[in-house]
MIZAGU-399469 format. One line per field, with one value per residue (C-alpha): residue number from 1; x, y, z. Coordinates in steps of 0.001 Angstrom, whole numbers, m for minus. Layout:
BEGIN
num	c(NUM, ...)
east	c(X, ...)
north	c(Y, ...)
up	c(Z, ...)
***
This chain:
BEGIN
num	c(1, 2, 3, 4, 5, 6, 7, 8, 9, 10, 11, 12, 13, 14, 15, 16, 17, 18, 19, 20, 21, 22, 23, 24, 25, 26, 27, 28, 29, 30, 31, 32, 33, 34, 35, 36, 37, 38, 39, 40, 41, 42, 43, 44, 45, 46, 47, 48, 49, 50, 51, 52, 53, 54, 55, 56, 57, 58, 59, 60, 61, 62, 63, 64, 65, 66, 67, 68, 69, 70, 71, 72, 73, 74, 75, 76, 77, 78, 79, 80, 81, 82, 83, 84, 85, 86, 87, 88, 89, 90, 91, 92, 93, 94, 95, 96, 97, 98, 99, 100, 101, 102, 103, 104, 105, 106, 107, 108, 109, 110, 111, 112, 113, 114, 115, 116, 117, 118, 119, 120, 121, 122, 123, 124, 125, 126, 127, 128, 129, 130, 131, 132, 133, 134, 135, 136, 137, 138, 139, 140, 141, 142, 143, 144, 145, 146, 147, 148, 149, 150, 151, 152, 153, 154, 155, 156, 157, 158, 159, 160, 161, 162, 163, 164, 165, 166, 167, 168, 169, 170, 171, 172, 173, 174, 175, 176, 177, 178, 179, 180, 181, 182, 183, 184, 185, 186, 187, 188, 189, 190, 191, 192, 193, 194, 195, 196, 197, 198, 199, 200, 201, 202, 203, 204, 205, 206, 207, 208, 209, 210, 211, 212, 213, 214, 215, 216, 217, 218, 219, 220, 221, 222, 223, 224, 225, 226, 227, 228, 229, 230, 231, 232, 233, 234, 235, 236, 237, 238, 239, 240, 241, 242, 243, 244, 245, 246, 247, 248, 249, 250, 251, 252, 253, 254, 255, 256, 257, 258, 259, 260, 261, 262, 263, 264, 265, 266, 267, 268, 269, 270, 271, 272, 273, 274, 275, 276, 277, 278, 279, 280, 281, 282, 283, 284, 285, 286, 287, 288, 289, 290, 291, 292, 293, 294, 295, 296, 297, 298, 299, 300, 301, 302, 303, 304, 305, 306, 307, 308, 309, 310, 311, 312, 313, 314, 315, 316, 317, 318, 319, 320, 321, 322, 323, 324, 325, 326, 327, 328, 329, 330, 331, 332, 333, 334, 335, 336, 337, 338, 339, 340, 341, 342, 343, 344, 345, 346, 347, 348, 349, 350, 351, 352, 353, 354, 355, 356, 357, 358, 359, 360, 361, 362, 363, 364, 365, 366, 367, 368, 369, 370, 371, 372, 373, 374, 375, 376, 377, 378, 379, 380, 381, 382, 383, 384, 385, 386, 387, 388, 389, 390, 391, 392, 393, 394, 395, 396, 397, 398, 399, 400, 401, 402, 403, 404, 405, 406, 407, 408, 409, 410, 411, 412, 413, 414, 415, 416, 417, 418, 419, 420, 421, 422, 423, 424, 425, 426, 427, 428, 429, 430, 431, 432, 433, 434, 435, 436, 437, 438, 439, 440, 441, 442, 443, 444, 445, 446, 447, 448, 449, 450, 451, 452, 453, 454, 455, 456, 457, 458, 459, 460, 461, 462, 463, 464, 465, 466, 467, 468, 469, 470, 471, 472, 473, 474, 475, 476, 477, 478, 479, 480, 481, 482, 483, 484, 485, 486, 487, 488, 489, 490, 491, 492, 493, 494, 495, 496, 497, 498, 499, 500, 501, 502, 503, 504, 505, 506, 507, 508, 509, 510, 511, 512, 513, 514, 515, 516, 517, 518, 519, 520, 521, 522, 523, 524, 525, 526, 527, 528, 529, 530, 531, 532, 533, 534, 535, 536, 537, 538, 539, 540, 541, 542, 543, 544, 545, 546, 547, 548, 549, 550, 551, 552, 553, 554, 555, 556, 557, 558, 559, 560, 561, 562, 563, 564, 565, 566, 567, 568, 569, 570, 571, 572, 573, 574, 575, 576, 577, 578, 579, 580, 581, 582, 583, 584, 585, 586, 587, 588, 589, 590, 591, 592, 593, 594, 595, 596, 597, 598, 599, 600, 601, 602, 603, 604, 605, 606, 607, 608, 609, 610, 611, 612, 613, 614, 615, 616, 617, 618, 619, 620, 621, 622, 623, 624, 625, 626, 627, 628, 629, 630, 631, 632, 633, 634, 635, 636, 637, 638, 639, 640, 641, 642, 643, 644, 645, 646, 647, 648, 649, 650, 651, 652, 653, 654, 655, 656, 657, 658, 659, 660, 661, 662, 663, 664, 665, 666, 667, 668, 669, 670, 671, 672, 673, 674, 675, 676, 677, 678, 679, 680, 681, 682, 683, 684, 685, 686, 687, 688, 689, 690, 691, 692, 693, 694, 695, 696, 697, 698, 699, 700, 701, 702, 703, 704, 705, 706, 707, 708, 709, 710, 711, 712, 713, 714, 715, 716, 717, 718, 719, 720, 721, 722, 723, 724, 725, 726, 727, 728, 729, 730, 731, 732, 733, 734, 735, 736, 737, 738, 739, 740, 741, 742, 743, 744, 745, 746, 747, 748, 749, 750, 751, 752, 753, 754, 755, 756, 757, 758, 759, 760, 761, 762, 763, 764, 765, 766, 767, 768, 769, 770, 771, 772, 773, 774, 775, 776, 777, 778, 779, 780, 781)
east	c(76664, 77742, 81141, 82490, 81124, 84324, 86917, 88215, 91744, 93250, 96894, 96087, 97178, 96746, 95126, 94757, 93875, 96164, 95194, 97969, 97993, 100863, 101192, 103560, 105733, 104985, 102071, 100974, 97301, 97644, 96960, 97310, 95989, 97260, 94729, 96042, 99925, 101194, 103806, 101534, 98709, 98318, 95053, 95248, 92688, 93460, 92000, 93191, 92306, 91726, 90415, 89727, 89342, 92377, 93878, 95681, 97144, 98629, 99948, 103063, 104883, 108382, 110763, 108703, 106780, 103446, 100521, 98464, 95488, 95125, 92679, 91647, 89003, 87381, 85295, 86657, 85244, 83312, 85027, 83289, 84539, 88163, 88446, 89735, 90275, 92707, 93934, 97466, 97887, 101416, 104170, 107222, 110591, 112120, 113149, 112341, 111284, 108914, 107915, 108257, 105283, 105019, 102423, 102469, 100568, 99979, 98041, 96687, 99095, 96933, 100067, 101298, 97978, 99690, 99518, 102550, 105876, 104712, 105262, 106925, 106065, 108727, 108823, 105847, 107337, 105117, 106871, 105884, 107153, 104327, 100200, 98654, 95412, 91778, 90046, 86667, 86217, 81840, 80605, 80272, 84268, 84950, 83346, 84770, 88307, 87666, 89005, 87894, 88000, 91064, 91532, 94904, 95845, 98598, 101684, 104217, 103174, 104770, 104011, 100734, 101160, 97992, 95659, 91671, 88834, 85946, 83588, 83287, 84645, 88635, 89235, 92033, 92879, 94028, 97920, 98136, 101394, 100459, 103703, 102422, 104098, 101237, 97769, 94808, 91581, 88311, 85321, 81904, 80362, 83496, 84389, 87707, 87372, 89020, 87593, 87334, 84550, 85725, 89152, 91126, 93799, 96082, 95585, 95350, 96078, 99293, 100033, 103482, 105614, 104628, 101693, 97638, 94566, 91238, 87981, 85621, 81814, 80539, 77107, 76901, 77693, 77004, 79974, 83257, 85770, 88354, 88636, 91551, 94501, 97704, 99369, 103011, 106155, 104279, 100872, 97982, 93986, 92251, 87875, 86811, 83055, 81553, 78215, 77715, 81024, 83077, 86860, 87672, 90180, 93066, 96625, 98432, 102143, 104252, 102266, 103594, 100764, 103492, 105907, 105245, 102583, 103321, 100334, 97012, 93289, 92442, 88676, 87644, 85446, 81593, 82072, 79612, 78134, 81598, 82023, 86057, 86533, 89406, 92205, 95546, 98836, 99707, 97414, 93508, 91857, 88640, 87164, 83409, 80295, 78012, 81054, 81791, 85368, 85715, 88181, 91354, 94645, 96607, 99793, 97799, 94095, 92469, 88510, 87393, 83602, 79861, 78268, 80976, 81496, 85036, 84963, 86653, 90263, 94150, 96298, 99122, 97758, 94279, 93096, 89573, 87572, 83459, 80654, 78691, 81024, 80884, 84945, 84598, 86327, 89430, 92939, 95608, 99665, 101241, 104660, 107138, 106328, 108117, 108439, 110937, 113279, 113021, 110851, 108186, 106078, 102463, 101177, 98740, 97058, 93666, 93707, 90038, 90540, 88417, 87282, 83404, 83275, 84134, 81036, 79313, 81516, 81398, 84864, 84114, 85892, 88973, 92387, 95518, 98544, 102378, 104888, 107380, 111256, 112302, 111662, 108281, 106022, 103123, 99642, 98007, 94554, 94306, 91131, 91058, 87648, 84387, 81277, 82411, 82052, 84676, 83637, 85010, 88824, 91885, 95438, 98324, 101508, 102387, 104803, 106646, 107523, 108425, 106339, 106641, 103563, 100739, 97621, 94025, 94575, 91753, 91778, 88510, 85185, 82186, 83587, 82561, 85449, 83758, 84557, 88553, 91015, 94245, 97547, 101001, 101240, 104235, 103655, 99989, 96830, 94606, 95133, 93184, 94808, 94091, 90601, 89369, 86221, 82936, 84139, 82872, 86029, 84165, 84381, 87782, 90323, 94074, 97137, 100682, 101297, 103561, 100378, 96821, 94770, 96905, 94989, 97195, 94276, 90379, 87131, 83895, 85312, 82985, 86109, 84485, 84116, 87853, 89831, 93593, 96312, 100183, 100647, 104727, 103687, 99977, 97033, 95785, 97836, 96597, 99545, 98866, 102180, 100949, 99373, 99468, 98165, 95940, 92502, 93362, 92683, 89585, 85633, 86578, 84582, 86495, 84427, 84024, 87657, 89563, 92817, 95667, 99309, 100563, 103392, 100887, 97018, 95714, 98327, 98710, 101748, 102462, 99776, 96371, 94804, 91508, 87657, 87898, 85856, 87365, 85082, 83804, 87152, 89198, 92563, 94825, 98131, 100230, 103428, 103587, 100878, 97215, 96847, 99040, 98244, 101168, 101374, 99345, 96590, 93074, 89477, 89242, 86813, 88205, 85438, 83854, 87081, 88863, 92194, 94093, 97526, 99472, 103444, 104133, 100778, 97027, 97469, 99575, 98258, 100763, 97762, 95602, 92343, 91193, 88379, 88516, 84879, 81030, 78848, 76180, 78434, 81311, 84885, 86754, 87868, 91608, 92763, 95326, 92626, 92839, 89672, 86366, 83131, 81299, 77789, 77332, 77051, 79125, 81591, 85047, 84589, 88177, 89723, 91754, 94648, 96218, 100310, 100922, 101852, 98824, 97213, 94192, 92104, 88974, 86578, 84165, 86202, 84032, 83763, 81384, 80567, 80658, 78649, 79647, 79593, 78373, 77888, 76505, 77364, 81220, 81765, 79832, 79854, 77848, 76408, 78408, 77044, 76930, 77886, 75616, 76417, 72977, 70721, 72387, 71358, 70589, 72988, 72953, 72198, 73083, 72296, 74160, 73036, 74948, 73946, 74855, 75231, 76822, 74798, 75248, 74759, 77349, 78274, 78801, 81525, 81734, 81060, 83268, 84071, 88441, 90290, 91261, 88383, 85735, 84853, 82210, 80710, 78283, 76575, 73103, 71328, 73467, 71167, 73415, 76680, 76114, 73900, 73804, 72335, 70769, 71748, 70341, 69076, 70498, 70719, 70731, 72895, 72800, 75742, 75630, 77304, 77574, 80623, 81723, 84483, 84889, 86971, 87078, 86400, 87426, 86940, 86697, 83439, 84813, 82785, 84154, 82381, 82807, 83495, 86737, 87715, 86415, 86394, 87482, 85395, 86280, 83866, 85330, 83006, 83886, 82037, 82982, 81473, 81795, 80984, 77743, 78244, 78519, 75408, 73498, 72979, 70819, 73452, 70737, 73120, 70965, 70025, 66375, 64461, 64858, 68655, 67910, 65122, 67498, 69709, 67160, 66050, 69664, 69658, 66793, 67751, 70422, 73128, 76401, 77049, 79708, 78710, 78203, 80867, 82151, 79066, 77699, 78113, 81292, 82440, 83081, 80176, 76743, 74506, 71766, 73957, 74217, 70275, 70916, 73186, 70895, 68263, 70650, 71974, 68055, 67393, 70088, 69056)
north	c(86907, 88191, 90321, 87771, 84667, 85367, 85553, 82017, 81474, 78121, 79340, 82100, 84898, 88156, 87467, 89545, 88780, 89822, 90647, 90181, 88181, 86406, 84043, 81185, 80609, 77120, 76248, 79158, 78436, 78176, 81422, 81698, 84353, 84636, 86126, 86734, 86029, 86826, 84614, 81793, 81346, 81780, 81584, 81216, 81308, 79035, 78841, 76712, 76027, 74013, 71394, 68011, 64608, 62593, 65753, 66925, 70017, 70329, 72952, 72238, 74367, 74151, 73929, 70771, 69456, 69694, 69492, 72171, 71897, 69595, 68998, 66196, 65230, 68817, 69285, 72124, 75509, 75564, 78572, 77884, 74499, 75494, 77957, 76762, 78360, 77032, 77881, 76859, 76988, 77175, 78675, 80001, 79498, 82184, 84571, 83698, 86403, 84557, 80849, 79432, 77525, 75286, 74586, 70721, 69811, 65870, 64017, 60519, 57612, 54900, 52627, 53046, 53246, 56545, 59716, 60856, 62982, 66403, 69487, 72044, 75703, 78248, 78805, 81514, 83700, 84568, 87124, 86199, 89757, 91389, 91736, 92747, 92039, 92117, 90451, 89170, 88099, 87413, 83730, 83066, 83716, 81703, 78703, 78812, 79509, 76497, 78659, 80972, 84941, 86632, 88640, 90231, 89618, 91108, 89769, 91491, 91098, 92049, 94695, 95941, 96773, 97809, 95555, 95920, 94645, 94579, 92677, 91311, 92302, 92866, 92715, 93884, 93231, 95388, 95082, 94411, 95711, 96358, 97404, 99436, 100441, 101131, 101358, 99294, 100558, 99460, 99655, 99557, 97590, 95799, 97041, 96984, 97819, 97116, 93557, 94729, 97357, 98712, 99627, 102320, 104116, 102579, 99543, 100406, 98091, 100225, 100686, 101924, 102625, 104702, 104152, 105227, 103509, 104634, 104051, 104531, 104874, 104466, 105709, 104627, 106970, 104134, 102041, 104323, 103472, 104300, 103537, 103394, 103027, 104445, 105613, 105637, 106355, 108399, 106387, 108255, 108081, 109084, 109178, 109074, 109976, 109104, 110237, 110454, 108864, 108778, 108726, 108929, 108189, 107763, 108303, 110201, 109665, 110306, 111588, 114964, 116664, 118980, 116683, 115591, 116654, 113102, 111290, 112466, 111822, 113614, 113381, 114700, 113631, 113973, 113424, 115183, 114599, 113275, 113238, 113454, 113346, 112765, 111911, 113006, 114153, 114428, 116759, 116564, 118140, 117802, 119004, 118163, 119786, 119903, 117992, 118268, 118314, 118021, 118256, 116891, 117429, 117635, 119877, 121346, 121516, 122165, 122677, 123370, 123670, 125078, 124644, 123196, 122855, 122717, 123134, 122191, 121187, 121850, 122665, 124996, 126177, 126153, 127104, 127235, 128373, 127737, 129309, 129134, 127210, 127899, 127961, 127863, 126920, 125936, 126383, 127269, 127338, 128791, 127034, 125185, 121624, 118844, 117866, 115792, 116074, 119956, 122764, 123804, 127403, 125668, 129194, 131480, 130234, 130534, 131408, 132049, 132715, 132738, 136172, 135848, 132475, 131874, 134288, 133711, 131768, 132266, 132655, 132635, 132111, 130673, 131235, 131795, 132308, 132436, 130106, 131151, 131201, 133453, 136195, 135550, 137669, 135224, 136867, 134846, 135192, 136554, 136741, 137180, 136652, 138729, 139193, 136984, 137247, 137197, 137359, 136982, 135531, 135830, 136471, 136529, 135398, 132331, 131309, 135127, 134547, 137348, 137412, 139785, 138561, 140401, 139717, 140192, 140677, 142058, 141707, 141953, 143562, 143613, 141598, 142080, 141868, 142369, 142286, 140265, 140740, 140828, 141194, 141788, 140767, 143274, 144101, 145090, 144222, 144573, 145550, 146201, 146135, 145299, 146816, 146338, 147950, 148347, 146396, 146886, 146728, 147172, 146516, 144917, 145161, 145786, 146007, 146108, 146063, 147772, 149293, 148664, 148759, 150038, 150504, 149745, 150536, 150486, 152781, 153102, 150946, 151661, 151740, 152160, 151297, 149680, 149896, 150481, 151116, 150610, 150411, 151381, 153239, 154378, 153526, 154200, 153904, 155498, 154616, 154598, 153156, 152965, 156418, 156021, 152441, 151735, 152797, 154997, 155142, 157351, 157970, 155581, 156372, 156343, 157090, 156322, 154315, 155106, 155177, 155585, 154941, 154711, 156958, 158810, 158204, 158450, 159346, 159203, 158448, 159141, 161351, 161053, 159945, 162209, 162485, 160280, 161109, 161247, 161737, 161091, 159335, 159534, 159804, 160707, 160014, 159396, 159786, 161213, 163456, 162496, 162981, 163734, 164454, 165216, 166967, 165831, 164494, 166872, 167318, 164862, 165808, 165671, 166632, 165894, 164046, 164387, 165144, 164912, 164700, 163566, 164844, 166343, 167955, 166986, 167585, 168760, 169328, 169716, 168895, 170515, 171719, 169515, 170449, 170364, 171508, 171263, 173955, 171933, 169351, 172015, 171159, 168859, 169122, 170034, 169802, 172660, 175153, 178410, 180271, 180817, 180144, 183763, 183096, 179158, 177968, 174954, 176159, 178142, 181894, 181695, 179145, 176789, 176821, 173512, 173555, 172790, 174137, 174122, 176981, 175351, 175991, 174177, 177475, 175524, 174085, 171755, 173025, 172882, 170156, 166397, 163033, 161268, 157466, 155287, 151173, 149052, 146251, 146299, 142595, 139741, 136000, 133335, 129927, 126720, 126148, 122158, 121756, 119202, 118949, 116658, 119190, 122551, 124938, 128448, 131068, 132309, 136159, 139176, 143006, 146121, 149171, 152651, 155614, 159506, 161364, 164597, 167397, 166984, 164228, 161171, 159131, 155465, 154439, 150945, 147935, 145018, 141797, 141251, 138469, 135364, 133957, 136170, 134042, 132108, 135012, 137544, 140306, 139517, 142651, 145728, 148632, 150903, 151043, 154020, 155956, 159017, 158828, 162321, 163446, 161541, 159123, 154950, 152168, 148435, 146096, 142034, 139742, 136160, 133249, 130121, 128462, 125640, 124201, 122973, 125503, 128459, 131769, 135067, 138310, 142015, 143964, 146981, 150270, 153430, 156733, 160526, 161079, 162894, 161545, 158055, 157145, 153876, 151524, 147294, 145203, 141848, 139169, 134939, 131739, 128319, 125312, 121281, 118359, 116248, 112950, 110262, 109406, 112745, 113802, 116742, 118085, 118326, 116743, 112764, 110248, 110128, 108803, 112352, 111229, 107730, 109579, 111902, 109140, 107499, 110303, 111294, 107358, 107931, 110880, 109291, 110890, 108965, 106695, 109003, 112636, 113085, 111342, 111868, 112491, 108879, 105548, 104398, 107760, 107555, 106512, 107250, 103681, 101751, 100645, 103697, 104229, 100555, 102574, 104856, 102528, 100998, 104089, 104670, 101442, 101919, 105096)
up	c(46153, 49277, 49666, 52325, 50553, 47982, 50922, 50505, 49072, 49839, 49502, 51770, 49774, 47621, 44028, 41027, 37077, 34531, 30829, 28463, 25211, 24597, 21334, 20728, 17705, 17067, 16449, 14758, 15302, 19477, 21205, 25233, 27198, 30372, 32733, 36061, 37446, 40629, 41353, 43269, 40697, 37076, 35261, 31407, 28468, 25802, 22361, 19835, 16164, 13794, 16047, 14946, 15763, 16814, 17331, 21248, 22866, 26194, 28229, 30341, 32883, 31871, 35234, 36140, 33047, 35028, 32382, 33008, 30218, 27865, 24983, 22412, 19537, 19844, 16771, 14359, 13737, 17618, 19077, 22526, 23062, 21502, 24687, 27875, 31309, 33709, 37090, 37891, 41581, 41673, 44047, 42221, 43239, 45730, 43616, 40574, 38217, 36127, 35151, 31746, 29848, 26597, 24391, 22616, 19902, 18967, 16170, 16469, 15031, 14535, 13750, 16854, 18439, 20282, 20391, 17577, 18876, 19602, 17775, 20627, 20937, 22209, 25817, 26882, 29664, 32326, 34916, 38187, 39718, 37812, 38076, 35469, 32648, 33483, 37083, 37004, 40513, 40323, 40577, 36566, 36249, 39504, 38445, 34735, 36525, 38805, 42006, 44711, 44703, 44285, 47369, 49104, 52645, 54517, 52233, 50076, 46535, 42989, 40964, 39910, 36165, 34267, 36112, 35372, 37810, 35587, 38399, 41941, 45071, 45619, 49037, 50802, 53985, 56837, 56768, 52783, 50783, 47182, 44819, 41883, 38545, 36400, 36369, 38556, 37408, 39186, 36944, 38145, 39318, 40996, 43898, 46489, 50178, 53189, 54290, 57785, 58007, 61258, 60656, 61637, 59955, 61850, 60634, 56702, 53479, 51871, 47741, 47046, 44417, 41768, 39922, 39577, 41184, 38883, 40054, 37022, 36298, 40300, 41658, 45219, 48413, 50719, 49785, 49792, 46972, 49233, 53195, 55601, 52696, 52801, 49700, 50023, 47710, 44579, 44443, 42793, 42982, 39980, 40195, 36935, 35656, 38989, 40754, 44518, 45786, 48961, 49456, 53361, 56345, 53635, 54203, 51386, 51880, 55013, 58538, 57637, 55831, 53922, 53261, 49843, 47155, 44488, 46309, 45692, 44673, 41352, 40675, 37073, 33951, 34210, 38535, 40951, 44402, 45390, 49379, 50186, 53948, 56907, 54666, 55406, 53400, 49823, 47638, 46768, 43203, 42384, 39208, 39697, 40962, 44126, 45862, 49706, 50642, 54818, 57254, 55038, 56366, 53239, 51547, 48475, 47842, 44691, 43713, 39952, 39899, 40677, 43796, 45945, 49850, 50945, 55090, 57461, 55842, 56604, 54017, 53038, 49656, 48602, 44824, 43476, 40530, 39320, 40947, 43805, 46188, 49808, 51225, 54912, 58544, 56638, 57807, 55979, 57025, 54639, 54401, 51814, 50946, 49579, 45793, 44263, 47590, 47257, 49173, 46685, 47447, 46773, 45734, 47879, 50969, 49077, 45480, 43612, 40003, 36662, 36226, 34930, 35212, 39168, 40468, 43874, 45971, 49554, 51477, 54880, 58465, 56712, 59299, 57091, 58604, 57308, 58453, 56103, 58024, 54853, 53319, 51369, 48905, 48474, 49211, 51959, 49404, 46074, 44581, 40824, 40085, 40098, 42316, 45146, 49217, 51102, 55139, 58151, 57290, 59597, 57794, 59563, 60624, 62523, 65407, 65354, 61333, 59809, 56750, 54077, 51865, 51174, 52727, 50854, 46332, 44740, 41081, 39846, 39796, 42163, 45277, 48745, 51314, 54540, 58341, 57901, 60312, 58737, 61180, 60681, 57009, 56590, 52958, 52487, 53897, 50964, 47633, 44632, 41223, 37664, 37055, 40185, 40622, 41813, 44956, 49004, 51250, 54453, 58078, 57863, 60567, 59028, 61439, 61585, 57636, 55256, 53852, 55061, 51728, 48705, 45630, 42155, 39964, 40350, 40215, 41962, 44765, 48307, 51151, 54489, 57940, 58316, 61230, 59873, 62472, 62942, 59334, 58621, 55216, 54980, 56207, 52514, 49836, 46224, 43848, 40050, 38493, 35111, 34611, 30430, 30143, 32835, 33484, 36947, 40234, 40198, 41266, 44481, 48073, 51119, 53832, 57780, 58172, 61115, 60459, 62930, 64542, 60328, 59115, 56723, 57236, 53666, 50562, 47209, 44949, 41442, 38896, 37701, 40837, 40558, 41477, 44191, 47518, 51046, 53600, 57406, 58380, 61672, 60650, 63823, 65684, 62214, 62445, 58965, 57582, 58142, 53855, 51263, 47632, 45394, 42166, 39267, 41586, 40897, 41320, 44966, 47283, 51189, 53687, 57037, 58131, 61601, 61670, 65006, 66316, 62874, 63300, 60096, 59667, 58894, 55283, 52243, 48923, 46103, 43923, 41475, 41838, 45032, 46861, 50921, 51784, 50353, 50352, 52023, 54244, 55009, 55179, 58222, 62069, 62363, 65780, 64731, 63772, 65826, 64138, 66182, 64921, 66487, 64511, 65675, 62556, 63065, 60780, 61843, 60478, 58517, 55984, 57360, 54973, 53923, 53290, 50009, 46742, 45203, 47575, 48509, 51656, 54064, 53681, 55980, 58928, 61304, 64616, 68012, 70136, 69626, 70864, 73902, 73560, 76462, 75467, 78050, 78973, 78422, 78437, 77413, 78229, 76859, 78345, 77163, 73564, 72388, 68609, 66865, 62929, 62789, 64873, 65169, 68084, 67066, 67983, 71436, 70795, 73111, 72835, 73530, 73765, 72498, 74056, 72637, 76302, 74555, 73093, 69374, 67044, 67696, 64073, 64628, 61770, 62301, 64423, 63577, 65649, 66050, 67164, 65871, 67666, 65861, 63372, 65818, 66694, 64307, 64167, 63951, 63690, 63325, 62643, 64940, 61902, 59625, 61858, 63576, 67340, 68544, 71918, 74608, 71750, 71972, 69318, 69943, 68208, 68808, 68911, 68293, 69263, 66734, 67271, 64648, 66594, 70683, 72886, 74526, 72533, 73254, 70438, 70939, 69601, 68401, 68287, 66240, 66463, 66377, 69823, 70326, 73603, 72780, 69396, 69634, 72633, 72868, 74428, 75649, 74380, 75218, 75218, 75336, 73509, 73701, 71259, 72232, 74094, 71497, 70005, 71644, 67831, 68584, 71282, 74490, 76338, 76977, 75141, 73897, 70951, 69209, 68305, 67012, 65172, 63027, 62219, 60320, 58653, 57565, 56396, 54848, 52624, 50950, 52534, 52478, 55467, 56523, 56330, 59424, 61605, 64984, 66795, 66829, 68324, 66825, 66547, 62966, 60530, 60648, 60037, 61122, 63614, 65527, 65941, 67580, 69836, 70896, 71898, 73905, 75765, 76437, 77865, 80202, 81621)
***
């Protein structure tokens, strides 16, 4: 039976079936079940025994004494014949809360040649404002009930209360208003959908009230379980034990996506391969695997499971756990959301937790901005998990907000935190705590925080290639707060960082910080010390660093047995060293005394000429890039050449992309970073432009080297991206056969019909009609 063949209702209103068992007190052997009631139509299932010849029963409506159904002369013990299905099409009086029904029982009076005076059962009340029970909407049940299919049209209905749709199509027309007060359960193979397939979000059917819609046991990606619906008040949607299903373009509450989080979509059970796209408002929680959560705009988004793709979403907070998930290109604006009418702190911008249960995740190209207008100590990103990649994210404030929160919080081991851009987060840029071991913190840009990188606890971390500037307290601070109980701060490697414009460049706070190696950093123009070591910190090795223009001094050592040089690699460059190198071995002939109570000295201060950097070109502009999801274009690539014009080796400490648009660019080939370029030598690096959203994009390629006169070089990079014409799925600027073939291939691959929306004929879905659209465009050319 086609879905449209069922959309017929002689009284033009929305109908639902209700299962509720009601028993008559007299006679005791009559049973009446109300299958469906909505104030206009009531379906009954009546069962009566023992039957027998010369017996009759009637069901009457009390207010007008209308006989709804009657039986007579039914053989006893015949359950099938003793059951009767009745449709009572009845318009309830205006404002009536219920309609009363009563069962009448007769016996044949042979003397009177008529039925005897009836035994009358007690009145049975059927609420007209409630809809509950079990709805059967398939052909077999429609025949039994002698009626057409139940569907909802654009009228106000009574309250849905614990209704289960077992089979058939429940059509909900755009403009319908359904009041929820309990559960509406749609069980496979039953379906619920808007009658108009091409509806748009401004013509939705609305569910209001406080209740839950449950979809259970589905496995069909081509018919979205929910599309173009509006969930008002506190209506929720639960998806239970479903595979390969989709929910798209629904409005979860008010238009402001951060206004309420009661309205939600919740996927759980044994669900997998769920597709959620284009939903707005409320909250999405997915406890499933191999699912796609794409371009939703909600208050809070949570995803638990393995192998999920979470891309292009907007929220005030996101929370994840599980393995091998990809979390990319999301935009988080940290701000209060509303719960029970009060502002609610939704948590970190991105929160990944689960220790060893959450590994192999990629968190990349996300933007996290804070919009709190009062003091707020929430971290922008909190990683409480192991062996994950956190790459090329942008963290900062929004709208000049005075953000007191932290940037990127790491509690776990083996994570790679690379090429992130952290600006103006006030407290810390990156913080390592609670057994934060074996992590790589590399090539990040951290600017205008309280502390650039804060290490509270951890060992064997590699911190290198970071550009840390304008931080109020310190560029890198090691602060062992609980020496007696913690695993300490030891055996970390801090190298090739560029630290400037802070109070202290690198500092240690408290005792017990030991055996760390700090080498080949550029520490310059800080208002305090270049490096500060207090009492109780010992056996740290400091060599190969360049200290210059630090106001209070380049270094101070009040610790114990710290080493400021090595025999083979020497000590450090000190801009206030007054000694000479008469034997031209590159080391000063006299030690450099390091101020402080330790009485330490650099016995082999570094001297001599330095490299002289030259970069060509100094600006790069890419051709306009056409974005296509179906047939992606390869990234555009440009090369830059770094040359050493000096007379000694030039060390390239770091090469990184900076700026809010840096996520659209990539260092495709970067053999120069960490390399020493010989005098007269050169090195070539490649920068790719691979935009994922339209618009103009600008960034800086920052090169940090040991050139004493130009240790930081910035190369301006720019590009522009556009979306393809509607239907130009391969993005070549014309309509051609390849576009139609691309659509057909995707359809043949069993992808959901809404996976690649935004590029085809109707601008929203991918279907066979889109291929026909392309053929028409080709014919018109």
